[in-house]
C-alpha positions as CSV (number, residue, x, y, z in Angstrom):
1,X,28.3,21.2,-19.1
2,X,28.2,17.4,-18.5
3,X,29.4,17.8,-15.1
4,X,26.3,20.0,-14.4
5,X,24.0,17.7,-15.9
6,X,25.4,14.8,-14.0
7,X,25.2,16.8,-10.9
8,X,21.5,17.6,-11.5
9,X,20.8,14.2,-12.5
10,X,22.4,12.7,-9.2
11,X,20.7,15.5,-7.0
12,X,17.1,14.4,-8.9
13,X,17.6,11.0,-8.1
14,X,18.6,11.5,-4.4
15,X,15.4,13.5,-3.7
16,X,13.2,11.1,-5.7
17,X,14.6,8.0,-3.4
18,X,14.1,9.9,-0.4
19,X,10.7,11.3,-1.5
20,X,9.6,7.6,-2.5
21,X,10.8,6.2,0.8
22,X,9.2,9.2,2.7
23,X,5.5,8.6,1.0
24,X,5.8,5.0,1.7
25,X,6.2,5.4,5.4
26,X,3.7,7.9,5.4
27,X,1.2,5.8,3.8
28,X,2.3,2.5,5.9
29,X,2.3,3.8,9.4
30,X,-1.4,4.9,9.6
31,X,-2.3,1.5,9.4
32,X,-0.9,-0.1,12.3
33,X,-1.7,3.3,13.9
34,X,-5.8,2.8,13.1
35,X,-5.5,-0.5,14.8
36,X,-4.2,0.9,18.0
37,X,-6.5,4.1,18.5
38,X,-9.3,2.7,16.3
39,X,-12.1,4.6,14.6
40,X,-12.5,7.4,17.0
41,X,-8.9,8.0,17.6
42,X,-8.1,8.1,13.8
43,X,-11.3,10.5,13.3
44,X,-9.7,12.8,16.1
45,X,-6.0,12.7,14.5
46,X,-7.4,13.0,11.0
47,X,-9.6,16.3,12.1
48,X,-6.4,18.1,13.4
49,X,-4.3,17.0,10.3
50,X,-6.1,19.3,7.5
51,X,-5.9,22.2,9.9
52,X,-2.1,21.9,10.2
53,X,-1.5,21.0,6.6
54,X,-3.4,24.0,5.4
55,X,-1.7,26.4,7.6
56,X,1.8,24.7,6.7
57,X,0.9,25.0,3.0
58,X,0.6,28.8,3.8
59,X,4.1,29.3,4.9
60,X,5.9,26.4,3.0
61,X,4.1,25.7,-0.3
62,X,6.0,28.3,-2.4
63,X,8.7,30.0,-0.2
64,X,11.1,27.1,-0.2
65,X,10.8,26.7,-4.2
66,X,11.3,30.4,-4.3
67,X,14.4,30.3,-2.4
68,X,16.0,27.4,-4.2
69,X,15.3,29.3,-7.5
70,X,16.8,32.8,-6.3
71,X,19.9,31.4,-4.6
72,X,20.5,29.4,-7.7
73,X,20.2,32.0,-9.8
74,X,22.7,34.1,-8.0
75,X,25.2,31.5,-7.7
76,X,25.1,30.9,-11.2
77,X,26.4,34.4,-12.1
78,X,28.6,34.1,-8.7
79,X,26.8,36.7,-6.7
80,X,27.7,34.5,-3.6
81,X,27.1,37.5,-1.3
82,X,23.7,38.0,-2.6
83,X,22.7,34.2,-2.5
84,X,23.7,34.4,1.4
85,X,21.4,37.6,1.8
86,X,18.4,35.8,0.4
87,X,18.6,33.1,2.7
88,X,19.1,35.3,5.7
89,X,16.0,37.2,4.5
90,X,14.2,34.5,3.9
91,X,15.2,32.6,7.4
92,X,13.6,35.7,9.0
93,X,10.4,35.4,6.9
94,X,9.9,31.9,7.7
95,X,10.7,32.4,11.4
96,X,8.1,34.9,11.6
97,X,5.3,33.3,9.8
98,X,5.9,30.0,11.4
99,X,5.7,31.6,14.8
100,X,2.8,33.6,13.9
101,X,0.8,30.6,12.5
102,X,1.6,28.3,15.4
103,X,0.5,30.9,18.1
104,X,-2.6,31.3,16.1
105,X,-3.3,27.9,15.7
106,X,-2.8,27.4,19.5
107,X,-5.1,30.2,20.3
108,X,-8.1,29.0,18.0
109,X,-7.8,25.4,18.7
110,X,-10.7,25.4,21.2
111,X,-12.9,27.3,18.9
112,X,-11.7,25.4,15.9
113,X,-12.6,22.0,17.4
114,X,-15.9,22.9,19.0
115,X,-17.3,25.5,16.4
116,X,-15.5,23.9,13.1
117,X,-14.8,20.5,13.7
118,X,-17.9,19.9,15.8
119,X,-16.1,17.9,18.5
120,X,-14.3,19.4,21.4
121,X,-12.1,16.3,21.7
122,X,-10.3,17.4,18.7
123,X,-8.8,20.5,21.0
124,X,-6.1,17.8,22.3
125,X,-4.4,16.9,18.8
126,X,-4.8,20.4,17.4
127,X,-2.7,22.0,20.3
128,X,-0.1,19.0,20.1
129,X,0.7,19.3,16.5
130,X,0.6,23.2,16.1
131,X,4.2,23.6,17.0
132,X,5.4,21.7,14.2
133,X,4.2,24.6,12.0
134,X,7.1,26.8,13.4
135,X,9.9,23.9,13.0
136,X,8.9,22.9,9.4
137,X,8.8,26.4,8.4
138,X,12.2,26.9,9.6
139,X,13.8,23.7,8.2
140,X,12.0,24.3,4.7
141,X,14.0,27.6,4.4
142,X,17.4,25.5,5.2
143,X,16.2,23.1,2.4
144,X,15.2,25.7,-0.2
145,X,18.7,26.9,0.4
146,X,20.6,23.9,0.0
147,X,18.7,22.9,-3.3
148,X,19.7,26.2,-4.7
149,X,23.2,25.4,-4.0
150,X,22.6,22.2,-6.0
151,X,23.3,20.1,-2.9
152,X,20.2,17.9,-2.8
153,X,21.6,15.2,-0.2
154,X,21.2,17.4,3.1
155,X,17.5,17.6,2.0
156,X,17.1,14.2,1.4
157,X,18.4,13.1,4.6
158,X,16.5,15.6,6.6
159,X,13.2,13.9,4.8
160,X,14.0,10.5,5.9
161,X,14.9,11.6,9.3
162,X,11.8,13.8,9.8
163,X,9.5,11.0,9.0
164,X,11.4,8.4,10.8
165,X,11.2,10.7,13.8
166,X,7.4,11.2,13.3
167,X,6.7,7.7,12.7
168,X,8.7,6.2,16.0
169,X,7.1,9.5,18.0
170,X,3.7,8.5,16.8
171,X,3.5,4.7,18.0
172,X,5.5,5.6,21.4
173,X,3.2,8.4,22.4
174,X,-0.1,7.0,21.3
175,X,1.0,3.6,23.1
176,X,1.8,5.6,26.4
177,X,-1.3,7.7,26.3
178,X,-4.0,5.4,25.2
179,X,-4.9,4.3,28.6
180,X,-5.7,8.3,29.6
181,X,-8.1,8.2,26.7
182,X,-8.6,8.2,23.1
183,X,-8.2,12.0,22.6
184,X,-5.0,11.7,24.3
185,X,-3.8,8.9,22.2
186,X,-4.5,10.9,19.4
187,X,-3.0,14.1,20.5
188,X,0.4,11.8,21.3
189,X,0.2,10.6,17.4
190,X,-0.3,14.3,16.3
191,X,2.8,15.4,18.2
192,X,4.6,12.9,15.7
193,X,5.4,15.5,13.1
194,X,6.7,18.0,16.0
195,X,9.5,15.6,16.8
196,X,10.2,14.6,13.3
197,X,10.4,18.2,12.2
198,X,12.7,19.3,15.2
199,X,15.0,16.1,14.1
200,X,15.0,17.4,10.5
201,X,16.0,20.7,11.5
202,X,18.7,19.8,13.6
203,X,20.4,17.9,10.9
204,X,20.1,20.4,8.4
205,X,21.6,22.9,11.1
206,X,24.5,20.5,11.7
207,X,25.3,20.3,8.1
208,X,24.8,24.1,7.7
209,X,27.5,24.5,10.5
210,X,29.8,21.9,9.4
211,X,30.1,23.4,5.9
212,X,29.7,27.1,7.3
213,X,33.4,27.6,6.6
214,X,33.3,26.7,3.0
215,X,30.2,28.6,2.3
216,X,31.4,31.9,4.1
217,X,34.6,31.5,1.7
218,X,32.5,31.6,-1.4
219,X,29.9,34.2,0.0
220,X,32.8,36.4,0.8
221,X,33.4,37.0,-3.0
222,X,31.8,40.1,-4.5
223,X,31.2,43.8,-3.5
224,X,28.3,45.2,-1.2
225,X,27.1,47.3,-4.5
226,X,25.7,44.0,-5.9
227,X,23.6,43.1,-2.7
228,X,19.9,43.8,-3.0
229,X,17.9,45.6,-0.6
230,X,16.2,43.4,1.9
231,X,12.8,44.7,0.9
232,X,13.4,44.0,-2.7
233,X,14.4,40.4,-1.9
234,X,11.3,39.9,-0.1
235,X,9.2,41.2,-2.7
236,X,10.9,38.9,-5.3
237,X,10.4,35.9,-3.0
238,X,6.4,36.6,-2.5
239,X,6.3,37.4,-6.4
240,X,7.2,33.9,-7.0
241,X,5.8,32.0,-4.0
242,X,2.2,33.2,-4.1
243,X,1.2,31.7,-7.2
244,X,2.7,28.1,-6.0
245,X,1.5,28.5,-2.7
246,X,-2.2,29.2,-4.1
247,X,-2.1,26.0,-6.3
248,X,-0.7,24.0,-3.2
249,X,-3.6,25.4,-0.9
250,X,-6.3,23.4,-3.1
251,X,-5.8,19.9,-1.6
252,X,-5.5,21.0,2.0
253,X,-8.3,23.2,2.1
254,X,-10.3,20.5,0.2
255,X,-9.4,18.1,3.1
256,X,-10.1,20.9,5.6
257,X,-13.7,21.1,4.2
258,X,-14.0,17.5,4.4
259,X,-13.1,17.6,8.1
260,X,-15.7,20.8,8.8
261,X,-18.2,19.4,6.8
262,X,-18.4,15.5,7.0
263,X,-18.7,14.9,10.8
264,X,-21.2,17.9,11.2
265,X,-23.5,16.4,8.3
266,X,-23.2,13.1,9.9
267,X,-24.6,14.5,13.2
268,X,-27.3,16.1,11.1
269,X,-28.2,12.5,9.9
270,X,-28.8,11.7,13.2
271,X,-25.3,10.0,14.3
272,X,-24.0,11.0,17.6
273,X,-20.4,13.0,17.7
274,X,-18.7,9.9,18.7
275,X,-20.2,7.6,15.8
276,X,-19.8,10.5,13.4
277,X,-16.0,10.8,14.3
278,X,-15.7,7.0,14.1
279,X,-16.9,6.8,10.5
280,X,-14.9,10.0,9.7
281,X,-12.0,7.7,10.8
282,X,-13.0,4.9,8.9
283,X,-12.9,7.0,5.8
284,X,-9.7,9.4,6.1
285,X,-7.6,7.2,8.5
286,X,-8.2,3.6,7.3
287,X,-9.7,3.6,3.7
288,X,-7.9,6.9,2.2
289,X,-4.2,5.6,3.1
290,X,-4.8,2.5,1.0
291,X,-5.7,4.6,-2.2
292,X,-2.7,6.4,-1.6
293,X,-0.4,3.7,-1.7
294,X,-1.1,2.8,-5.4
295,X,-0.6,6.7,-5.9
296,X,3.1,6.3,-4.8
297,X,3.9,5.0,-8.4
298,X,1.9,7.4,-10.5
299,X,3.3,10.2,-8.4
300,X,7.0,9.0,-9.3
301,X,5.7,8.7,-12.8
302,X,4.6,12.1,-13.0
303,X,7.9,13.6,-11.2
304,X,9.6,11.7,-14.4
305,X,7.6,13.0,-16.9
306,X,8.1,16.7,-16.1
307,X,11.7,16.8,-17.3
308,X,10.9,14.1,-20.2
309,X,8.2,16.1,-21.6
310,X,10.0,19.3,-21.4
311,X,13.1,17.9,-23.1
312,X,10.8,17.1,-26.0
313,X,9.4,20.2,-26.0
314,X,12.8,22.0,-25.7
315,X,13.8,20.1,-28.9
316,X,10.6,20.9,-30.8
317,X,9.7,17.2,-31.3
318,X,6.0,17.0,-31.5
319,X,6.1,13.4,-32.0
320,X,8.0,12.5,-28.9
321,X,5.8,14.8,-26.9
322,X,2.7,12.9,-28.1
323,X,4.2,9.7,-27.5
324,X,5.6,10.2,-24.1
325,X,2.3,11.5,-23.0
326,X,0.2,8.8,-24.3
327,X,2.6,6.0,-23.0
328,X,2.6,7.4,-19.5
329,X,-1.3,7.6,-19.7
330,X,-1.4,3.8,-20.8
331,X,1.0,3.0,-18.1
332,X,-1.3,4.8,-15.9
333,X,-4.4,2.9,-16.7
334,X,-2.3,-0.6,-16.6
335,X,-1.6,0.1,-12.8
336,X,-4.7,1.8,-11.8
337,X,-7.5,-0.4,-13.1
338,X,-6.4,-3.7,-11.5
339,X,-5.4,-1.9,-8.1
340,X,-9.0,-0.4,-7.9
341,X,-10.7,-3.5,-9.0
342,X,-8.6,-5.6,-6.4
343,X,-9.6,-3.0,-3.5
344,X,-13.2,-3.0,-4.5
345,X,-13.5,-6.9,-4.6
346,X,-11.5,-7.4,-1.2
347,X,-12.5,-4.0,0.4
348,X,-14.0,-5.7,3.6
349,X,-11.2,-8.4,3.8
350,X,-8.6,-6.2,3.6
351,X,-10.3,-4.0,6.3
352,X,-10.5,-6.8,8.3
353,X,-6.9,-8.1,7.9
354,X,-5.3,-4.8,8.3
355,X,-7.4,-3.0,11.0
356,X,-9.6,-5.9,12.5
357,X,-12.6,-3.6,11.3
358,X,-14.5,-4.7,8.1
359,X,-16.8,-1.8,8.4
360,X,-14.1,0.4,7.0
361,X,-14.3,-1.6,3.6
362,X,-17.9,0.1,3.2
363,X,-16.3,3.4,2.2
364,X,-13.2,1.5,0.9
365,X,-15.4,-0.2,-1.6
366,X,-16.4,3.1,-3.0
367,X,-13.2,5.1,-2.7
368,X,-11.3,2.1,-4.3
369,X,-12.4,3.4,-7.7
370,X,-11.1,6.9,-7.0
371,X,-7.5,5.2,-7.6
372,X,-8.1,5.3,-11.3
373,X,-9.0,9.1,-11.6
374,X,-6.4,10.0,-8.8
375,X,-3.6,8.2,-11.0
376,X,-4.8,9.9,-14.1
377,X,-5.1,13.2,-12.5
378,X,-1.3,13.0,-11.4
379,X,0.1,11.6,-14.5
380,X,-1.9,14.2,-16.6
381,X,-0.6,17.2,-14.5
382,X,3.2,15.9,-15.1
383,X,2.4,16.1,-18.6
384,X,0.8,19.4,-18.4
385,X,3.7,20.8,-16.2
386,X,6.1,19.5,-18.6
387,X,4.6,21.3,-21.3
388,X,4.7,24.4,-19.1
389,X,0.8,24.8,-18.8
390,X,1.4,24.9,-14.8
391,X,-2.0,26.8,-14.4
392,X,-4.3,24.5,-15.9
393,X,-4.1,21.3,-13.6
394,X,-4.4,23.7,-10.7
395,X,-7.8,25.2,-12.0
396,X,-9.1,21.5,-13.1
397,X,-8.2,20.4,-9.4
398,X,-10.2,23.4,-8.0
399,X,-13.2,22.5,-10.3
400,X,-13.0,18.9,-9.1
401,X,-12.8,20.3,-5.5
402,X,-15.9,22.2,-6.0
403,X,-18.1,19.0,-7.0
404,X,-16.3,17.2,-4.1
405,X,-17.3,19.6,-1.4
406,X,-20.8,19.8,-3.0
407,X,-21.6,16.1,-2.7
408,X,-20.0,15.7,0.6
409,X,-22.3,18.4,1.9
410,X,-25.5,17.2,0.2
411,X,-25.1,13.2,0.3
412,X,-23.3,12.7,3.9
413,X,-26.3,14.2,5.7
414,X,-29.0,11.5,4.0
415,X,-28.9,9.0,6.5
416,X,-29.1,5.8,4.4
417,X,-25.9,7.0,2.6
418,X,-23.8,8.6,5.4
419,X,-20.1,8.3,5.0
420,X,-20.6,6.6,1.6
421,X,-21.5,10.2,0.4
422,X,-18.2,11.7,1.3
423,X,-16.5,8.6,-0.4
424,X,-18.4,9.4,-3.6
425,X,-17.9,12.9,-3.3
426,X,-14.0,12.6,-3.2
427,X,-14.3,9.8,-6.1
428,X,-16.3,12.5,-8.2
429,X,-13.9,15.3,-7.7
430,X,-11.2,13.2,-8.9
431,X,-13.0,12.3,-11.8
432,X,-13.9,15.6,-12.9
433,X,-10.4,17.1,-12.3
434,X,-8.7,14.1,-14.0
435,X,-11.0,14.4,-17.2
436,X,-10.4,17.9,-17.5
437,X,-6.6,17.2,-17.3
438,X,-6.9,14.3,-19.7
439,X,-8.7,16.7,-22.4
440,X,-6.1,19.4,-21.9
441,X,-3.1,16.9,-22.3
442,X,-4.8,15.5,-25.4
443,X,-4.9,19.4,-26.7
444,X,-1.8,20.5,-25.9
445,X,0.3,17.3,-26.6
446,X,-1.6,16.0,-29.5
447,X,-1.4,12.6,-28.2
448,X,-3.7,9.9,-29.9
449,X,-6.6,8.5,-28.2
450,X,-6.1,4.7,-28.9
451,X,-9.1,3.2,-27.0
452,X,-8.2,-0.4,-27.6
453,X,-4.8,-0.2,-26.5
454,X,-5.2,2.3,-23.7
455,X,-8.3,1.4,-22.1
456,X,-10.0,-1.9,-23.8
457,X,-6.9,-4.5,-23.0
458,X,-6.2,-3.4,-19.7
459,X,-9.8,-3.4,-18.8
460,X,-10.4,-6.9,-20.0
461,X,-7.2,-8.0,-18.3
462,X,-8.5,-6.4,-15.0
463,X,-12.2,-8.0,-15.4
464,X,-10.7,-11.3,-15.8
465,X,-8.2,-10.8,-12.8
466,X,-11.0,-9.5,-10.7
467,X,-13.0,-12.8,-11.3
468,X,-9.9,-15.0,-10.4
469,X,-9.3,-13.0,-7.3
470,X,-12.8,-13.1,-6.2
471,X,-13.0,-16.9,-6.6
472,X,-9.6,-17.5,-5.0
473,X,-10.8,-15.4,-1.8
474,X,-14.0,-17.5,-1.7
475,X,-12.4,-20.8,-2.1
476,X,-9.7,-20.1,0.2
477,X,-12.2,-18.9,3.0
478,X,-14.3,-22.2,2.2
479,X,-11.4,-24.2,2.9
480,X,-11.2,-22.7,6.2
481,X,-7.4,-21.1,5.8
482,X,-8.8,-17.8,7.6
483,X,-9.4,-14.2,6.3
484,X,-5.6,-13.1,6.2
485,X,-4.3,-16.1,4.4
486,X,-7.3,-16.1,1.8
487,X,-6.9,-12.2,1.4
488,X,-3.1,-12.4,0.9
489,X,-3.5,-15.6,-1.6
490,X,-6.1,-13.7,-3.5
491,X,-3.7,-10.4,-3.6
492,X,-1.0,-12.8,-4.9
493,X,-3.0,-14.5,-7.4
494,X,-3.9,-11.1,-8.9
495,X,-0.5,-9.7,-9.0
496,X,0.6,-13.0,-10.8
497,X,-2.2,-13.4,-13.3
498,X,-2.8,-9.8,-14.5
499,X,0.6,-9.1,-16.4
500,X,0.3,-12.3,-17.7
501,X,-3.3,-11.4,-19.0
502,X,-1.7,-8.3,-20.6
503,X,1.1,-10.1,-22.2
504,X,-1.1,-12.7,-23.8
505,X,-3.4,-9.8,-25.2
506,X,-0.5,-7.6,-26.5
507,X,-1.1,-5.0,-24.1
508,X,2.1,-5.0,-22.4
509,X,5.6,-4.3,-24.2
510,X,9.1,-2.8,-24.0
511,X,7.6,0.5,-24.2
512,X,5.7,0.3,-21.1
513,X,8.0,-1.8,-19.0
514,X,10.6,1.0,-19.9
515,X,8.9,3.2,-17.5
516,X,8.6,0.9,-14.5
517,X,11.4,1.0,-11.7
518,X,13.5,-2.1,-12.7
519,X,11.8,-2.3,-16.1
520,X,14.7,-3.0,-17.9
521,X,15.7,-6.1,-16.0
522,X,12.3,-7.5,-16.4
523,X,12.6,-6.7,-20.4
524,X,16.0,-8.6,-20.2
525,X,14.3,-11.3,-18.5
526,X,11.1,-11.6,-20.6
527,X,13.7,-11.4,-23.8
528,X,15.6,-14.6,-22.6
529,X,12.2,-16.1,-22.1
530,X,11.2,-15.5,-25.7
531,X,8.0,-13.6,-24.4
532,X,9.1,-10.1,-25.9
533,X,11.4,-10.1,-29.0
534,X,14.5,-8.5,-29.2
535,X,14.5,-5.3,-31.4
């Protein structure tokens, strides 16, 4: 039992570490890419991406999880031959689904670019990215199989190889094709996921072939009588996968609605196709990645919450459930509030420093407040999933998405508001879904709403930090240090003073620090310094 638990924990750590690295790479690479292909190029790239992700969600959002679950179930009762049959049936299904969706996107790329996205140049990145659907679909089958065998290392390795291949290809092809035109550079960047998926798939196939003999030794055990009918296997796969797929489609469909609505409504407001694409690129290709960076922390927190809350529920320890949920929400506010304030104050300087484009700071200054609600939404989703209430976050996110789409459509067409309306719609969408999640979390966990400790203290520390950041930047700029030096100095000053303010106010203690990666070391250091008392 202990060996199984250690194996599970080791696998979870491997996948979490790989996922964290992949998300960091995925968030960071867009910054230099935006500097290279500029506003219009990022707009074209971001137009193709939501369509790709939506179709990818259809094939991969639920099926790999279903494969993992079914293979693990068969292996647990030593039905090895049936586990292998599940893999073979799944491979056929995902190969066919991936091929059909790839061909469908290729055939409809012209219509989608002209009639849906409102920009014929989007045809090139759409065609370029379409083969990735096939390769990712096949790759996800191998990942689900290995995870079902309780071997997480191949999946983790393939994730890293895939992302590295993607990033390298993005920059190489975008650089080579930029002289031919921005639409070709965007197409080159869009081909990155194809190369990344091929690299990840080749790694998984190589691992599979290397271990094939050992695997077949296990799969040879058992009789033909225990084998399921392929149709029954397919039925079980889809029965488990479809609800997960529907939940996984909400955000891709929401982003797809953005791609279809925002540029067209900007054109209705009087902007040219090129200018509308540039504004869309500023929002989705420049501002949004900066919002997603702080979310990496809360995504890790949410991932750790699911087993932590589940454990407390299994132990029927209501106090532990409430305590862990309340601590997680409090830590979320502690991270999200200063991140939002910092990006709001330094929106234009950061955009100038990273993209040489201060105009991207306009949507960023609005979108920055979405950090708070996106972080809260992610954390409370982890809480509710740990409670077994998996349908609630999906419903709440769908409600928020409806508000977002309505506001995007309404506000973006007002000339004086334009792209700021899309940014505001995104913030309101996450606000609605996060508040609904928060209310549901309070209901199901019984956590107390300690306003002073949870909100007031972090908010006061954030306000003081905001003032320090603002005056630090202004003073450095007035001294002639340049925008980048002034921005980095202001960010460093904010990062230094905020935790000190929280410690002074009693808003940061051992309980909160223990949830942070490396928190145990920080606790020991603060105990040595006499800042935190030893228990």
